[in-house]
N, C-alpha and C positions, 0 to 999 in steps of 0.2 A: 199813888206814886208821888214821891217828893219832888219838888221843883228842881233839886240838884241833880236828879237822875233822869229827868224827862228831857225830851227834845226842847230846845229853846223856843218858847212860844212868842214869836215876834211878828205874826201876821194872822189874820183870821183864817179859820179853816175853810178851804174851798172844796167843792165837790171833786172827788178823784176821777169822776167819769170824763172830765175834760182835763187834759194834762196841764199841770202848772209848771212854771219854770224850774222851781226847786221843790221836790216832793217833801223834803224834810221841814221846810218852813211851815209853822203852824200845825205840825203833826204831833199826835200822840202815838208813840211807838208801841208795838205789841211786845208784851212780856211773855216769853215762852215759859209756861208753867212747869215743864219738865226740867229745864235748866234752873229755873227759880227755886224749885224745891231742893235740888242738889246744893245750890249756893246757900240757901237758908239753913240747911242742916249742918253747915260748917261753923265752927266758932267764929263769930264776928261777921259771918256771911250775910246776915239779914240786912246789913248796911248797904248792900249792893244788889240784893236779890230781886228788886223791882226794876232793874235796868233793862231796857230793850236790847235784845240780842237777836242775831240772825238764826234762821232755821235752815239747817243744811240738808239738802236732798241729794245725798251722795250715793244712792243706789236706786234701782227701780222699785225695790220693796219699800223704800221710805215714802213713796207716793201714797200707798194704801195704809202703811204702818204695819209693823210686825212686832211680835214678842211683847205685846202690851204697849208699844210706843205709839204716839199720836201720828196719824197720817197728815197729808197736806190739807184735806178738807177739815180735819179736826182743828188744825192750827188756824185756818182761815175763819172757821166758825167761832173759835175762841177769841180771835181778834175782834170780831164783830160784837161778841158779848161783853168784852172788856170795854167797849167804846173806843177802841183804837181806830185810827184811820190810816195807819201805815204799818206794813209788815215787810221785812227784808228776808228774801229767800236766796240761798246759794245754790245755783245750778251747777252741779259738779259730778258728772258721770261720763265724760267723753271716752270714746274708744282709746285704749292704750294710755289711760289717764296718768298724769304726773310722771312723765317718762324719765325723770332724773332723780326721783325720790321714792324709794321702795316702800316707805312707811305708809304712803297714801295711794298706792296703786289701787286701781278699781276693778270692777267686775267684768268689764267689756274688753275684749281683745282688740288689737290694732285695726282689724278690718270690720268690726261690728258696727259700722256706721248705720246700717239699716235698723238694727235693734235700738240704737240710740235715738233715732228719729221716731220710730213707731211705738216703741215700748216705754220710752222715757219722755221726750219732749212733747209728743202729741197728747198723752194723757194729762201732763201738767198744763198744757195750753187749754185743754177742754175744761179743766177744773177752774183755772183762773178766769175763764170767760163767763162763768156762771153769773147771772145777774144778781145773785145774792151777795156778791162781793164787789159790786160795781162802785161802791163808795169807799172802798179801800184803795189806798195808793200802794201798789204792789211793786216793790223794788227787787229786781233780779240781779244778783252778782254773778256774772257769766264766766264760768269755768276758770277758777283760780289756777295759776301757774302754766296754763296750756300754751298760749301764744308766746309768752316770754321764753319758754323752753325752746321753741322753734328758733328764736333769735340767737340764743347763746349756747344751747347745748346740742346743736346739730351743725353740720357743715365743717367738721374737722377741727374745731377749736379744742383747747385743752379740756373744756368741760363737756365735750361731746360724749353721748352714750349711744349704744346701739339702738336702744328703744326710741330715743329722740330722733335719730337718723331715720328710723322707719317711719315715724309719724310726719316728719318733714317731707319725706319722699311720697307718702300716699295721700297727703293733703287732708286727712280726716279731722285734724284739729280745726282747720279753717272751715271745712264743710260743716262740721258739727256746730261750731260757733255761729256761722252764718245761718244755719237752719234754726237754731234757737232764737237768734235775733229776729229773724223774719216771722216765725210763728208766734213767739211771745210778744213781739213788738206790735203785732196787729191788734192787740187788745188795748182799748183806749186808756185804761187805768194802770197799765204796766209801764215801768221805767227800767230800761236795761242799762246796766253799768258793766263794762268789760274790765276784767282784771288786767292790771298793768304792772305787775311785779312790784319792785320797790327801788329806791335810789341806789342801794348797794348791789342791785342786779342789773339795772338798765341805765344807770346814771352816766356812764362814760359816753363820750361822743361816738365811739365805735358801736355802741349798742342802742342809743336812744333813737338815732335816725332810722336804722333798720327796724326798730320796734314800731315806730310810727307807720312805716311802710307795711309792716305785717298786720297791724291793727286795721289799717285802711283796706288791705286786701281781704281780710276775713269779713269785714263789715260790708263788703260788696260781693259776697259769695253766697251761693245756694238761695238766691232770691232776696237776700237782705240788701239794704242800702244804708247809707250813713244816717238816714232819718230814723232808723230803728234803734239808734244809739243815743241815749240821754246823757251818758257820761262814762267815766272810767273810775276805777278804784285802785288805790295803791296800799301796800303794806298788809294785804289780806293775810291773816294768821301769822303775821311776822312781828318783829321787835324793833324796827328802826324808829328812832326818835322822831316825833312830829316836828319839833323845832329844837335845834341845838342853841341854847341861850348864850353860851359863853365863847363860841368861836364861829366864824363863817368862812366860806370857801375863799373869799378875797383876802383873808388875813395872811401875813407873812411874819416870819421870825428871823431877824437878822438877815433879811434879804432873801430868805428861802420861803417859797410859797407853801401853805399848809397842804396843797394838793400833792406835794412831794413826800408827805409823811406816809408811814406804812399804813396807818388806819385809813386815810382818805385815798391813797394809791391813785392819784391823778384823776379821781372822780370829779365831776363838775358840781356835785351836790353833796352836802353833809347831813341833810335831813329830808323828811318826806314832804314837808309843805313846800319847800323851794323846788323840789323835784316835780311835785304834782302840778304846781303852777306853770313851770317851764314846759312840762309835757303837754299841758292843756294848750298853751300857745302854739306848740309845734303841731298838734293834732288839728287845730282850727286852720292853720296855714296849709295843711295837707288837704283839707276838704271837708272835715267834720263841721257840724253846725256851730256857729259862734256862741250858741247858748248852752253848749255842753258844760257840765259841772264835774268836779272831782270829789270823791269820797276818800277818806283816810281811816283805816282800821286802827283805832287807838286802844283796843282791848288789852294790850299787854306791852305797851311801850312807854310806861310812866317812868321807870328807872329812878324810883325814890330810894328811901332807906339811907343808911349811914354811908354807903359808898357813893352817893350822888355828890358831884362837885358843887361848890358854892360860889365859884368864880373861875376866871381863866387860869390855865395851867402856867407853870414856870416857862420863861423864855430862854432857858439854857440850851434848848435844841427844838427843832420843829416837832419831833416826836414827843418830847416831854410836854410841850405846849398842848398839842392835840390830845394826848392821852390824859393830861391833867384837866382839860377843859370839857371833854365830851361826857354828856350824861348817859349815852348809850354805852354800857359797860361790858358789852360782849367782847370776846377775844378777837373776833373777826366779823365783818358785816355779812359774810356768807353763812354764818351759823344760824340755824333756823329751828332747831328741835328743842323744845322744853328748856329754854335758856335759864341758866342759874343767875339769880339776882334780879330778874325782871319784875316789874310791878304793873298794876293796873294803870292805864293812861287816862287822858281826858275823857270825861263822861260824854255820852252822845249829845252832840250840840249841832244845831242847824246854822249854816252860813257863818262859820267862825272866821273866815278870811276870804280875800278876793279870789274868786274862781273856785272856791271849795264849797260844795253843797252841804257837807256835814262831816263831823267826826262821828264814827259809828263803831259799835262793837259787833263786828262780824264773826270773829272767832270767840265762841263763848268761853270766858275764862274758866279754867279748871278742866277743860277737855284736852287730853294729851295730844301731842303732835305725832307720837309714835313710841313704840316700846324700846326700852333701853337694852333689851336682849331678845333673841328670837322667841316668838310665841305662836304656837300652832293655832290657827283660827280658820273660820269658814267665811271671812269677810273679804278675802282677796288681798289682805294687807301684809306686805313683806316686812322683813327686818332691814332697816336702814342704819348703817354704822354711825351716821351723823347723830343718832339718838343715843349712842353709847358713850358715856362720859370718859371711858378709857381709850377711845379711838383717837389716833393722831391726825386725822383729817385727810383731805384729798385736794386735788388741784382747784376745785371750786371754792374752797375756803382757805386757800393758800397754805395747805398742809399744816393747819393749826389745830390744837385741841378743840373738841366740839362745844365745850361749855354746857353740855346737856346735864339735866338732873338725873340722878340714879333712880332705879326702881320704878320706871315709868311703864304704864300699861299701853295697850294698843291705841292707835290713833282714834280719837273721838270718844274714848272711854274716860270716865271720871278719874282725875288725878288729884287727890286731896292735898298732897304735899305742895304741888304746884299752885293750887288755888290759895293756900295759906301764904305761900311766898308772895303771890301777887297782891294779896291784901296787905301784907306787911310793908311792901315796897311801893304801894300806890303813890302816884304823884299826878295831880294834887292828892294829898293824903286823904284816906277814908276815916271819917270820924267814927270811932268805936269799932274799927275793923282790925282783924288780923291777929291770930295767934297760931303758932306752929302746930303740927300734928300732935295730938295728945293733950292739947290745952295748955294754958300757962304761957309764959314768955320763953323765947328760945334762949337757953343758957348753955347750949352745947357748942363748944369751940371746934373749929375744923381741926383735922389732923395736921401735924407739922409737915411742911413740904420736904420731900426727900430728893436725893440725887443732885444736889446743888454742885455745879461745876463751873469752871471758867471756860467760856467758849472762845474768847479772843481778847487780846490786849493791844494797846498802842502806847505811845509815850504819854497820852493824856486821858486814857479811858480803859475801863474794864467791862467786858461783856459777860453776863451770867445767864445760865439757864438751869431749870430744875423740873422735877416731875410734879404734876398737879396734886394738890391736897384734896381731901374729901370732907364732906360735911353732911349733917343730918337733913338740912334743907338745901343748902347750896353755897359754894364758895363764891364770894363777891369780888375778891381781889387779893393782892399780895403787897406787903410792905417790905422794902429792901433796906437793910441796915449795913452801914460801913462802920465797923466797931459797934459802939452803942448809939450812933447817930442815924436816924431814919433819913435816907437820902432820896427816896422816891417811892411811888406806888404804881402798880400796873395790874391790869386784868389778865394779862397773858402770862406765860411761864418763862419769860426772858426779860432782861433789863440791861441797859448799858449805862454805867456811871461815868459821867464825863467831867472834864475840868480838873483832872488829877495831875500830880507832879511826876515827871519822868524818873525812872529808876527808883521807884518807891514801892514798898510792900503795903498792901491793904488787906484787911480781913472782912468777910462778908457773911451775913446770915439773912434768911428770908422768913417772914411769918405770913400765914394765911389769915384772912378775916372773912366773916359772913355778913349778911345784910343786917343782922341784929346787933352788930358791933362786937361780937365775940372774936377774939384773936387767939391763934394757935400758939403753941410753944415754938421757939426758934428752930430752924433747920440746923443741921450740922454746919459748922463754919468752914469756909474755904479761904485760902490766902492766894492773892495774885500780886505779881510784881509788874509794874508798868515798864514799857521798853525805854531804852535810852532816847534822849531827845533827837529831833531832826526829821523833818518831813513827816512821812507816814510811818516812821519807825525805822527807816533805813537811811542810807547816805546817798545824796545825789550823784549820778554818774557824771564823769568829766571827760568823756571820750569825744571823738570827732563826728559822731552821728546823733541825731535826735529823732523823735517820733512826733508826727502831727496826727491829730484825731478829729473825726466828726461823727456825730450820731446819725445813723441811717434809719433809726426806728423811733417813731414818735410815741409809741405805746410801751412804756417801761414795765407794764404789768402783763404783757402777753407771753407767748411760749417760745420766743426767739430773742437772741441778742445779736445786734447787727452793727458792730463797729466798722467805721471806715478809717483806714490807716495808711500812712505813707512814711517812709524813711527818708530823711534829708541828710546829705553829707555836708557837714559844717566845717570839714577840714580842708587841707590843701593838697591832698593826694587821693587817688581812687581807693575804694574799699571793695573787697571781694564779697559779694552778697551772700555767697554760700557760707560765710563765717558770721552772718548777721542773723539774730533772732529777736523777736518782739514778744512781750508778754502783756496781755490785757487781763486784769484781775476782776473777778466777780464772785458772787455767792450763789450757791446752787438752790437755796430756798426750798428744800424738801423735794419730794418726788424721786425720780430715778437717779441713781448715782453714776450712770453711764451717759456719755454725751457724743454728739456728732458735730464736727466742725467742718464747714463747707466754704469754698471760695466761689462767690457769685460773680466776681469780676476782678481782674488784676491787669494793670497796664503792662506788667512784665509777662503776663500770661498765667492763668491759674495752673497750668501744667508745671510752672516753675516755682509754685508756692506750696509749702508743706504746712500742715496744721495738726495740732494735738491738744487735748485738754488734760491738764495735770492737777492733781489734788495737792494742796499745800499740806505738808507734814504737820505744821502748827498753824491752824487758822488765825487770821488777823481780822480786825474790824473791817468789814466790807469785802473780805476776800477769804474764800476757802478753796478756790480753784483759779487757775488762769489758763487761757488759750495761748499756746506758744506758736507763733508764725515764723517759719523759716524759708529759706530759698534753696533751690537746687543749683548745681553748677551751671545749668542752662540759663539762669538769670543774669550771668555775667558779672560785671563790676559796676560800681556806682561812682561816677566821676565827681570830682570836687565841685561843691555847689549844686549838684544835681539831686533829684529826688526819684524815688521808685515810681511815683505816680500813684494813682488810686488803687487801693486793695480793699475790696468789699468782702468782709468775712461775715459768717453767720453761724451761731451756735444754738443747738437745741438739745433738750434731754431726750433720752430714748423713749420715754412715755409721753413726750410732748406736754408735760405739765408746765404751768406758768412760772416765770421768773418774777422777782420784784427788784428791778434794777436800780431804783432811785437811790438806794444806799450802797451800791457797789463801789468799790474803791476807785476803779478806772472810769466809771460812768460820768458823763457830762451831757449837757443838753445842746451844745453848739452844733448847728447843722452846716457850718462852713469849717474848713480845716483850720486848726489852731494848734500851737505847741501844747503837748500833753505831758505834764509833769508826773502824772500818775499812771502812765503807760511806759514800761521800761523797754530799753533796747540794749542788746549785748553784742560785742564783737569778740569772737573766739571765746565766748563764755564769760567775758569780763563786762560788768556793767559800764555802759558808755553814756546812757542818757536816761532821765527819769528818776523817780524815787520809789524804791520798793515799799510795800505796806509794812 
């Protein structure tokens, strides 16, 4: 094994029979010969074929081995014969497994906890306790995706599924994890690491605290204690960047925090290492041992190739800055299946940063995340639309395209095109690695984007959207042209060109590019004319009333909009409230096209308040709908100098999918009432206050 691909050898090897603080220090990792032979058979694959990867025990049959595949004892025996002193196993067969992702559903039903314990964990524990393996450090990655699903995909959230609700209610994820920790943790040379999702799943304040509570609960269930936990792992089989080198969560652009960008979406973290280190601190504070360490799966998060940025993005807007800076080129952090443009990440390395026990390759590169179309099988694996490159997404990925590669096989099956892409885009680069399927360099350009349309205009900007292109390996991004000038790049299928002149026509085309640098032909051109100057595109009202606004919802990415509003009479005579209406403008952000608007409180009485949601006939930047709030005759009149008092409104989509409010026209972050220029008020249908978008 070459030194570049082995664990960093920075301490003498210790006997694994007595647990060490970090099992990866001084370790020679096991090379799975089954994965190694698949990798070596690929053009350029021999450059990484001797890298240690995890062994996935994702069914009862994998313990003994079936269909010519090695069983658990076979792997352990091979590790001993290789002279390895560390092997990583993935314990992955919970009842009702992976309740939010059909591609990785398992063999056990939601109530099969007894079978999980006696037919799965008990046989594994018996084998691991064999004295023949006492000098192996055996690392168990405990049940990927299970406990994070209980945190975010149950309890009525936009991402909730019936299956996750069932598993939260019956407690079998917690019971199963606790049983595994207890019985495997009793073996002296075993190290248990619980899966902790990734920063794009649990990084928000509203998720991280409950996740810590959930982990602590499971670690004290079914006889387990926190002493059975040696650490946690993030990014298992995922694509989140280990470290974002060109921007950080504390950055701001012209006074706007990067947390307000669409990509970061108010998350507290922009990469896995910062998330893992902060999570570790929170876990220790909760009651886990202060010596716990974190693992990060770096098998597919390198994001190299020609699409990788070389420095910070432009500061023309917070979105342009973040999108130009981030090395993670996915369309959305919720995208997880066979991602186009991904590359091999950091090679397995011990103790790379404070609190991090190791970078590891837990997901063997080249093994599919799921099939891109339905495939009949006897493995219990369903078809998940997030693996279909033509699917438009769901609430869990912000209703964005999936970014998945085409022609993918079932989860866990070898996917040559993906492996070749990972070699090509590896970062750090692989010496001598990577050619596309069929051999030779990738010279096939993507198809030209289609369906280019103008989605919104203001006096200074034009917003575009288009239909995704296709490629033989994978589309890495898009370049947007104004006339013959490239004005920006994006990995999504939309773009806003800013800093334009009012009342001016502009022509646009879009080209797709792949990781090898091949560029498509241009799309068909579209022409857009910016609005006349003035505010948000309209003329300020000059009437005798104005609107004040405060934000009643601290989570702009959740499934409700909660504006606080009041009307103030700035004139010298009373105003009949039945003639007054307010409009708060927002974007629907995908999902259902029908809405419910509710009055939670009104000083004039909710019975005297009317609400309806109206779609704009011509969408504007930050606005494709507005909620109109009016008053019945019972509200009476508003005296000169008086206000209506607090009106607490709430809007949700009929499918309860999430909004992304931070770019909404009327949205602001103030939590105390202030004059609102972007919330309009009308008297008898005439604009009296505010500026229309």
